[in-house]
PAPAVEX-204965 format. One line per 5 residues: number of its first residue (from 0); for each residue x, y, z of N, C-alpha, C, CB. Coordinates in pm, whole numbers, m for minus. Glycine has a CB too. Example, Ala and Ser with C-alpha at 12.3 -4.5 7.8 and 13.67 -1.06 7.14 Angstrom:
0) 1319,m569,780,1230,m450,780,1320,m330,780,1131,m447,905; 1285,m225,708,1367,m106,714,1290,3,787,1408,m60,572
//
This chain:
0) m3709,601,m4323,m3592,514,m4341,m3556,451,m4208,m3471,592,m4399; m3536,322,m4210,m3506,251,m4085,m3362,275,m4045,m3533,99,m4100; m3344,310,m3922,m3210,337,m3870,m3130,207,m3860,m3217,406,m3732; m3009,211,m3914,m2924,93,m3911,m2865,75,m3771,m2811,103,m4016; m2882,m42,m3715,m2829,m67,m3581,m2681,m97,m3587,m2903,m184,m3513
5) m2611,m55,m3483,m2468,m81,m3474,m2443,m218,m3413,m2398,29,m3392; m2338,m288,m3458,m2307,m418,m3398,m2269,m404,m3252,m2195,m488,m3476; m2319,m495,m3172,m2293,m491,m3028,m2170,m573,m2995,m2414,m542,m2949; m2078,m511,m2922,m1956,m580,m2880,m1982,m664,m2755,m1844,m480,m2853; m2063,m614,m2663,m2090,m689,m2540,m2162,m601,m2440,m1961,m743,m2480
10) m2173,m651,m2319,m2243,m580,m2213,m2158,m582,m2087,m2381,m643,m2187; m2177,m480,m2004,m2118,m481,m1870,m2223,m435,m1771,m1991,m391,m1863; m2210,m478,m1647,m2299,m433,m1541,m2231,m318,m1468,m2334,m548,m1442; m2291,m202,m1471,m2231,m83,m1411,m2316,m35,m1294,m2216,29,m1515; m2253,34,m1197,m2330,87,m1085,m2437,183,m1133,m2239,157,m985
15) m2558,169,m1086,m2664,259,m1123,m2657,389,m1047,m2798,195,m1102; m2716,494,m1101,m2716,622,m1032,m2839,629,m942,m2715,741,m1132; m2820,682,m822,m2931,694,m730,m2969,559,m672,m3051,755,m800; m3085,553,m611,m3130,429,m551,m3066,409,m415,m3098,312,m641; m3096,297,m357,m3043,265,m225,m2978,129,m231,m3153,268,m116
20) m2886,97,m139,m2824,m34,m141,m2928,m144,m120,m2716,m43,m34; m2905,m258,m184,m2990,m373,m167,m2957,m443,m36,m2976,m470,m286; m3042,m537,11,m3012,m609,135,m2875,m674,134,m3117,m714,162; m2827,m710,12,m2695,m772,3,m2584,m673,27,m2676,m837,m132; m2617,m542,31,m2516,m439,49,m2469,m380,m82,m2398,m496,123
25) m2516,m437,m197,m2475,m387,m328,m2570,m277,m375,m2471,m502,m431; m2515,m187,m455,m2598,m83,m514,m2666,m139,m639,m2514,43,m548; m2780,m80,m679,m2846,m124,m802,m2751,m110,m920,m2976,m43,m827; m2766,m197,m1020,m2680,m190,m1138,m2763,m160,m1261,m2601,m320,m1156; m2698,m112,m1365,m2763,m89,m1492,m2680,m156,m1600,m2782,63,m1520
30) m2743,m198,m1705,m2673,m267,m1812,m2622,m164,m1911,m2765,m370,m1881; m2493,m169,m1940,m2432,m77,m2034,m2395,m154,m2160,m2308,m6,m1973; m2438,m105,m2276,m2410,m171,m2403,m2281,m116,m2460,m2527,m153,m2503; m2193,m205,m2503,m2068,m165,m2567,m2082,m190,m2716,m1946,m243,m2507; m2077,m84,m2799,m2091,m96,m2943,m1955,m98,m3011,m2177,17,m2998
35) m1949,m167,m3122,m1830,m161,m3207,m1832,m27,m3278,m1826,m280,m3309; m1717,43,m3281,m1710,175,m3343,m1744,169,m3491,m1573,234,m3324; m1820,265,m3543,m1861,269,m3683,m1828,405,m3742,m2011,238,m3697; m1830,412,m3874,m1817,539,m3943,m1676,593,m3946,m1905,639,m3881; m1577,512,m3912,m1438,555,m3923,m1390,642,m3811,m1420,626,m4049
40) m1473,671,m3711,m1431,755,m3599,m1368,667,m3493,m1551,835,m3540; m1252,709,m3445,m1183,634,m3341,m1251,659,m3207,m1034,672,m3334; m1281,551,m3137,m1341,567,m3005,m1243,627,m2907,m1391,434,m2953; m1289,722,m2827,m1205,783,m2724,m1278,774,m2591,m1172,931,m2759; m1203,780,m2486,m1264,777,m2353,m1352,900,m2335,m1155,770,m2242
45) m1462,882,m2268,m1558,991,m2251,m1497,1111,m2181,m1676,944,m2174; m1524,1231,m2234,m1476,1354,m2172,m1591,1449,m2142,m1373,1422,m2262; m1714,1405,m2173,m1829,1491,m2152,m1862,1507,m2006,m1948,1439,m2225; m1961,1592,m1980,m2000,1619,m1842,m2044,1492,m1771,m2111,1723,m1838; m2119,1407,m1844,m2171,1286,m1781,m2064,1182,m1758,m2282,1227,m1864
50) m1955,1190,m1836,m1853,1086,m1828,m1730,1128,m1750,m1812,1046,m1964; m1720,1254,m1718,m1597,1305,m1659,m1556,1228,m1535,m1613,1451,m1624; m1651,1202,m1449,m1619,1131,m1325,m1678,990,m1323,m1671,1211,m1206; m1717,940,m1441,m1777,807,m1448,m1667,703,m1456,m1872,795,m1568; m1646,631,m1346,m1536,535,m1341,m1556,420,m1437,m1520,482,m1200
55) m1682,390,m1474,m1708,274,m1558,m1674,303,m1704,m1854,232,m1547; m1686,428,m1746,m1672,461,m1886,m1533,431,m1940,m1704,604,m1909; m1431,429,m1854,m1296,407,m1904,m1264,261,m1929,m1196,464,m1807; m1348,170,m1877,m1327,28,m1902,m1207,m31,m1832,m1312,6,m2047; m1147,43,m1736,m1030,m5,m1664,m1069,m39,m1521,m917,100,m1665
60) m1017,m150,m1473,m1050,m194,m1338,m924,m223,m1257,m1138,m318,m1342; m938,m213,m1125,m834,m261,m1037,m837,m413,m1038,m852,m205,m892; m734,m473,m980,m726,m619,m979,m843,m684,m905,m596,m664,m917; m903,m610,m811,m1016,m666,m737,m1149,m644,m810,m1023,m604,m598; m1142,m591,m932,m1263,m570,m1011,m1324,m433,m997,m1362,m669,m975
65) m1282,m356,m897,m1337,m221,m879,m1289,m130,m992,m1294,m163,m741; m1378,m46,m1046,m1338,42,m1155,m1240,149,m1109,m1461,107,m1216; m1148,185,m1197,m1053,293,m1169,m1120,426,m1201,m920,275,m1251; m1128,519,m1107,m1192,648,m1135,m1122,721,m1250,m1190,736,m1010; m1202,779,m1338,m1146,853,m1452,m1057,967,m1405,m1259,908,m1539
70) m1089,1028,m1291,m1007,1138,m1240,m865,1092,m1209,m1070,1199,m1115; m851,968,m1163,m717,914,m1135,m639,897,m1264,m728,778,m1061; m703,841,m1367,m637,822,m1495,m597,956,m1556,m727,745,m1592; m686,1055,m1547,m655,1188,m1601,m538,1252,m1527,m778,1279,m1593; m530,1230,m1397,m419,1287,m1319,m285,1231,m1367,m437,1258,m1170
75) m280,1102,m1396,m156,1042,m1445,m123,1095,m1584,m167,888,m1448; m224,1108,m1669,m200,1163,m1803,m145,1305,m1794,m330,1163,m1886; m198,1383,m1700,m149,1520,m1682,m2,1522,m1644,m232,1593,m1576; 38,1434,m1554,179,1426,m1514,268,1385,m1630,195,1328,m1398; 219,1292,m1712,298,1249,m1828,317,1366,m1924,230,1131,m1901
80) 210,1441,m1952,222,1558,m2039,317,1660,m1980,84,1622,m2063; 304,1685,m1849,391,1783,m1783,537,1741,m1791,349,1800,m1636; 563,1610,m1786,700,1560,m1796,756,1576,m1937,707,1414,m1754; 667,1594,m2036,713,1619,m2172,681,1510,m2271,856,1640,m2171; 597,1414,m2235,566,1304,m2326,417,1305,m2360,606,1169,m2265
85) 381,1218,m2454,244,1209,m2502,176,1088,m2439,240,1200,m2657; 79,1108,m2349,14,995,m2283,m69,908,m2376,m73,1045,m2173; m96,956,m2499,m176,879,m2593,m94,793,m2688,m263,971,m2673; 39,805,m2683,119,721,m2772,113,576,m2725,266,771,m2777; 149,486,m2816,127,343,m2792,189,294,m2661,182,264,m2907
90) 313,331,m2636,382,280,m2517,327,331,m2386,525,315,m2525; 251,442,m2390,199,503,m2267,47,494,m2255,240,646,m2260; m19,439,m2355,m165,439,m2356,m225,370,m2233,m216,371,m2482; m164,262,m2189,m216,189,m2073,m144,222,m1943,m207,40,m2099; m50,316,m1951,28,350,m1832,m58,408,m1719,136,449,m1868
95) m154,498,m1746,m235,550,m1635,m303,440,m1553,m340,645,m1689; m358,340,m1620,m423,231,m1548,m321,149,m1471,m501,140,m1644; m204,127,m1531,m100,51,m1461,m52,126,m1336,20,24,m1555; m38,257,m1349,5,337,m1234,m100,331,m1124,30,483,m1276; m227,340,m1161,m334,333,m1061,m331,200,m987,m472,354,m1128
100) m314,92,m1062,m308,m40,m997,m185,m52,m908,m307,m152,m1102; m73,4,m955,49,m2,m875,33,77,m745,168,52,m955; m27,195,m754,m46,275,m633,m136,204,m533,m106,412,m669; m238,137,m584,m327,64,m494,m250,m47,m422,m447,5,m571; m155,m107,m491,m73,m211,m429,31,m151,m336,m4,m296,m536
105) 99,m44,m382,201,20,m299,145,63,m164,260,141,m372; 24,117,m165,m31,181,m46,m148,103,14,m76,321,m80; m145,m28,m1,m253,m109,55,m258,m103,207,m239,m252,10; m150,m58,270,m148,m47,415,m250,51,469,m12,m6,461; m294,147,385,m398,240,429,m533,171,445,m410,355,329
110) m547,53,388,m675,m17,394,m675,m129,498,m709,m75,258; m578,m128,588,m573,m231,692,m524,m171,823,m482,m347,649; m554,m239,931,m506,m200,1063,m407,m306,1109,m625,m185,1165; m277,m277,1104,m176,m377,1139,m190,m430,1281,m40,m320,1122; m252,m352,1369,m268,m398,1507,m353,m525,1517,m330,m288,1592
115) m441,m543,1421,m528,m661,1424,m450,m791,1413,m630,m653,1311; m333,m785,1349,m252,m906,1336,m198,m954,1470,m136,m881,1240; m198,m866,1568,m141,m899,1699,m245,m946,1799,m67,m780,1754; m371,m946,1760,m477,m974,1857,m486,m1122,1895,m609,m929,1801; m445,m1210,1805,m447,m1352,1839,m313,m1390,1900,m478,m1440,1713
120) m315,m1429,2025,m192,m1462,2097,m199,m1602,2155,m166,m1359,2209; m84,m1647,2206,m74,m1782,2262,m11,m1775,2400,10,m1873,2169; m53,m1868,2484,8,m1878,2616,154,m1919,2599,m69,m1980,2706; 238,m1862,2681,379,m1895,2672,402,m2042,2705,462,m1806,2765; 495,m2101,2636,532,m2241,2660,650,m2244,2756,567,m2313,2526
125) 630,m2310,2869,739,m2324,2965,778,m2196,3034,858,m2380,2898; 687,m2099,3038,717,m1974,3107,827,m1893,3041,756,m2003,3247; 839,m1901,2907,945,m1830,2836,929,m1679,2853,944,m1866,2686; 1035,m1613,2898,1030,m1469,2919,1158,m1400,2872,1005,m1438,3067; 1220,m1458,2770,1340,m1399,2712,1305,m1330,2579,1450,m1507,2690
130) 1408,m1282,2511,1389,m1205,2388,1330,m1291,2277,1521,m1144,2343; 1230,m1236,2209,1178,m1293,2084,1216,m1195,1973,1021,m1317,2090; 1290,m1243,1874,1344,m1153,1771,1322,m1209,1632,1494,m1129,1794; 1274,m1123,1542,1274,m1150,1398,1373,m1052,1336,1130,m1135,1335; 1477,m1107,1277,1584,m1023,1223,1578,m1022,1070,1721,m1074,1271
135) 1593,m903,1014,1603,m891,869,1473,m907,793,1698,m990,819; 1363,m851,844,1236,m855,770,1243,m755,654,1113,m822,865; 1242,m801,529,1251,m706,416,1120,m630,398,1287,m781,286; 1131,m505,355,1010,m425,333,1035,m324,222,966,m353,463; 926,m274,167,928,m165,69,829,m61,116,894,m216,m76
140) 872,64,118,783,174,153,806,288,55,805,220,300; 734,398,74,749,514,m13,760,641,70,631,525,m112; 859,721,39,881,848,107,764,942,79,1015,912,61; 709,1001,182,594,1088,164,631,1222,102,525,1111,296; 759,1255,97,801,1384,42,810,1382,m110,935,1423,100
145) 859,1271,m168,876,1263,m313,805,1142,m373,1023,1257,m347; 738,1063,m291,674,937,m333,776,849,m404,552,965,m425; 899,852,m356,1005,765,m407,1018,647,m312,1141,842,m420; 1049,529,m364,1057,412,m277,1179,416,m185,1061,285,m359; 1163,361,m66,1280,328,16,1263,185,64,1295,427,137
150) 1372,111,61,1368,m32,90,1472,m66,195,1393,m114,m38; 1444,m172,268,1540,m211,369,1496,m332,447,1565,m98,463; 1548,m342,569,1517,m453,658,1482,m401,796,1635,m552,665; 1385,m467,857,1344,m432,992,1380,m546,1087,1192,m401,999; 1437,m511,1201,1467,m607,1306,1370,m577,1421,1619,m598,1353
155) 1287,m674,1455,1180,m652,1552,1192,m752,1666,1041,m664,1484; 1198,m700,1789,1211,m787,1907,1117,m739,2017,1356,m789,1958; 1075,m834,2099,999,m798,2219,1030,m897,2330,846,m794,2189; 1007,m854,2452,1027,m937,2570,889,m970,2626,1117,m864,2677; 838,m1091,2604,701,m1124,2644,684,m1130,2795,660,m1256,2585
160) 562,m1106,2837,528,m1120,2979,439,m1243,2998,456,m992,3033; 316,m1236,2948,227,m1352,2966,169,m1405,2836,115,m1315,3058; 212,m1353,2721,161,m1405,2595,256,m1374,2482,23,m1347,2565; 252,m1459,2377,334,m1441,2259,243,m1441,2137,443,m1553,2247; 298,m1396,2024,221,m1388,1900,292,m1470,1794,203,m1240,1854
165) 217,m1522,1697,279,m1596,1587,382,m1510,1516,172,m1643,1488; 498,m1568,1483,609,m1487,1432,576,m1421,1299,733,m1573,1417; 493,m1484,1215,459,m1423,1088,383,m1292,1106,377,m1518,1003; 315,m1279,1221,236,m1159,1245,324,m1037,1262,148,m1177,1368; 446,m1055,1313,537,m941,1326,575,m889,1188,664,m981,1405
170) 599,m980,1093,630,m937,957,510,m866,894,671,m1058,870; 389,m914,921,269,m849,867,252,m708,923,145,m934,898; 288,m690,1049,280,m556,1108,377,m462,1036,312,m561,1259; 499,m509,1012,597,m428,939,543,m389,803,731,m505,924; 493,m486,727,444,m458,592,320,m368,595,412,m588,520
175) 234,m387,695,113,m306,703,142,m158,720,28,m354,817; 242,m126,801,278,15,819,368,65,706,348,34,953; 448,m25,647,540,17,541,466,51,413,642,m92,513; 355,m19,385,282,3,261,193,127,270,197,m119,227; 257,237,303,190,366,312,290,474,270,136,392,458
180) 242,597,260,334,710,247,397,730,383,261,841,196; 530,726,390,596,718,518,722,803,523,629,575,550; 772,821,644,911,857,671,964,746,762,925,1003,737; 1091,717,751,1145,602,822,1131,615,973,1291,582,787; 1146,737,1023,1136,757,1167,997,719,1219,1166,904,1202
185) 893,763,1148,757,732,1191,726,584,1175,655,815,1113; 775,524,1066,754,382,1044,810,301,1160,820,338,913; 931,336,1204,994,266,1316,909,278,1442,1134,322,1342; 863,399,1470,783,423,1590,648,352,1585,761,572,1610; 583,352,1468,452,289,1457,459,138,1482,393,315,1319
190) 562,74,1429,577,m70,1450,596,m100,1598,697,m125,1368; 687,m28,1661,716,m52,1803,595,m21,1890,835,33,1848; 528,90,1863,415,130,1947,298,33,1934,369,271,1910; 274,m19,1814,165,m115,1795,189,m242,1877,148,m150,1647; 311,m293,1872,343,m414,1948,332,m387,2097,485,m464,1914
195) 381,m271,2139,378,m235,2280,235,m220,2332,456,m106,2304; 149,m157,2252,12,m130,2296,m75,m256,2299,m52,m28,2205; m56,m346,2202,m143,m463,2193,m93,m578,2281,m152,m510,2048; 36,m610,2271,88,m724,2347,123,m689,2491,210,m779,2279; 151,m560,2515,193,m514,2648,308,m599,2704,74,m518,2745
200) 417,m610,2629,531,m688,2674,617,m609,2772,616,m733,2555; 722,m673,2822,815,m603,2910,896,m499,2834,910,m702,2978; 909,m517,2704,981,m419,2623,974,m454,2476,1125,m410,2668; 993,m353,2391,995,m370,2246,1119,m301,2191,865,m314,2180; 1183,m364,2093,1298,m303,2026,1279,m318,1875,1433,m368,2072
205) 1283,m206,1804,1270,m207,1658,1384,m126,1600,1132,m151,1612; 1459,m186,1509,1566,m117,1437,1542,m137,1288,1708,m169,1480; 1546,m27,1213,1525,m33,1068,1647,23,996,1397,44,1027; 1692,m50,894,1800,m4,806,1742,5,665,1924,m101,811; 1761,119,598,1700,136,466,1781,231,379,1557,187,480
210) 1768,211,249,1822,303,150,1704,375,83,1911,229,44; 1724,502,51,1614,586,5,1633,631,m139,1601,708,96; 1530,604,m221,1534,642,m361,1542,792,m382,1416,589,m431; 1483,870,m291,1485,1015,m308,1627,1070,m289,1390,1081,m208; 1712,995,m222,1852,1036,m205,1940,978,m316,1904,992,m69
215) 1896,866,m374,1973,800,m479,1950,864,m615,1938,653,m484; 1824,895,m648,1786,934,m784,1771,1084,m804,1660,867,m821; 1774,1163,m699,1753,1307,m713,1836,1378,m607,1602,1345,m700; 1831,1510,m610,1901,1588,m507,2049,1558,m502,1840,1561,m373; 2095,1504,m391,2237,1476,m372,2285,1360,m458,2264,1446,m226
220) 2194,1276,m509,2225,1163,m597,2340,1078,m541,2262,1215,m737; 2320,1032,m419,2421,951,m352,2361,814,m319,2472,1021,m223; 2398,710,m396,2340,577,m373,2409,502,m259,2348,495,m499; 2344,393,m218,2402,297,m123,2426,354,17,2531,244,m176; 2361,463,51,2371,517,186,2260,455,271,2361,675,186
225) 2297,399,385,2201,330,470,2162,419,588,2258,196,521; 2034,440,604,1981,514,718,1933,415,823,1866,610,674; 1970,439,949,1932,350,1058,1851,427,1162,2057,287,1123; 1737,370,1200,1654,429,1305,1617,321,1405,1525,494,1244; 1591,363,1529,1556,265,1632,1450,322,1725,1680,222,1712
230) 1376,229,1784,1276,265,1886,1280,157,1994,1131,280,1823; 1304,198,2117,1310,106,2230,1204,145,2333,1452,106,2294; 1139,45,2390,1045,70,2499,1074,m26,2614,897,55,2450; 1023,6,2730,1034,m84,2845,1177,m116,2883,961,m211,2817; 1204,m245,2906,1337,m286,2954,1446,m257,2853,1337,m434,2988
235) 1413,m256,2724,1515,m229,2624,1558,m82,2626,1464,m266,2484; 1471,2,2674,1504,145,2685,1568,177,2819,1378,230,2665; 1521,112,2924,1562,149,3059,1680,69,3114,1447,134,3151; 1703,m50,3061,1810,m135,3112,1920,m148,3006,1755,m275,3153; 2037,m93,3034,2145,m91,2935,2191,m231,2898,2263,m11,2988
240) 2198,m321,2995,2244,m458,2969,2148,m530,2874,2257,m537,3100; 2019,m515,2898,1919,m579,2812,1920,m518,2673,1779,m566,2874; 1941,m386,2666,1948,m320,2536,2069,m371,2457,1956,m168,2553; 2182,m385,2522,2301,m438,2455,2277,m579,2404,2420,m436,2550; 2207,m658,2485,2179,m797,2446,2098,m802,2317,2104,m870,2558
245) 1990,m725,2310,1906,m733,2192,1976,m675,2070,1774,m659,2216; 2055,m570,2087,2130,m514,1974,2234,m613,1923,2198,m383,2015; 2295,m688,2015,2392,m790,1974,2322,m901,1896,2464,m849,2098; 2204,m941,1940,2127,m1042,1868,2088,m994,1729,2003,m1081,1948; 2066,m864,1715,2032,m806,1585,2153,m794,1494,1968,m670,1603
250) 2272,m806,1554,2394,m797,1474,2465,m664,1480,2363,m827,1334; 2433,m585,1582,2497,m454,1596,2602,m456,1707,2392,m345,1624
//
């Protein structure tokens, strides 16, 4: 008796197992056939030994096209079950993939070096050697203790010596360090230290004001409390008059 073939839904190109990268830098691929489900059985994501860690089998991708590892999706499902809900119900069925994509966006700072934004500099115009300040740079970060968001504004200033940087690059430095698991104190220091190390200015001043979700939504449950941290280097740390000047420009 001739075996009845199942209707084919389509094909995808999946990473092949083994082999070596091609000259283009890509790994060999294999063609995976997607069949339409038959016989009344509902298709489920693979749970077998071969599929447990197979990122392609889940059919979910990050926005850049990279497959989401099945282990990541399973971890989110486990948390949903632990919280008391059913990860397979309609409203939550796609939540694991959404959470994975959100985490990749929240923590994209781990995939970049903010110092690189400061490497392209310009000769000072007219020998300018006064304060350069960007006030009120908005940012979003996540507390490393509870993975709860904290949001606020960063005020970033430096006193140039022989070179300046494009002003948008200061905002990129803030976002690059903020888009990680953080504590506000370290975030403040990382921004200031990066500017100080790369630009080597006469001084750097960074002040951050933020509200923390871990304090608003849990524990003490006290909203609208603003935490302020600062980091001063060079003339802003050693010269009281210069420090007062930059703080006044920041609005303090």
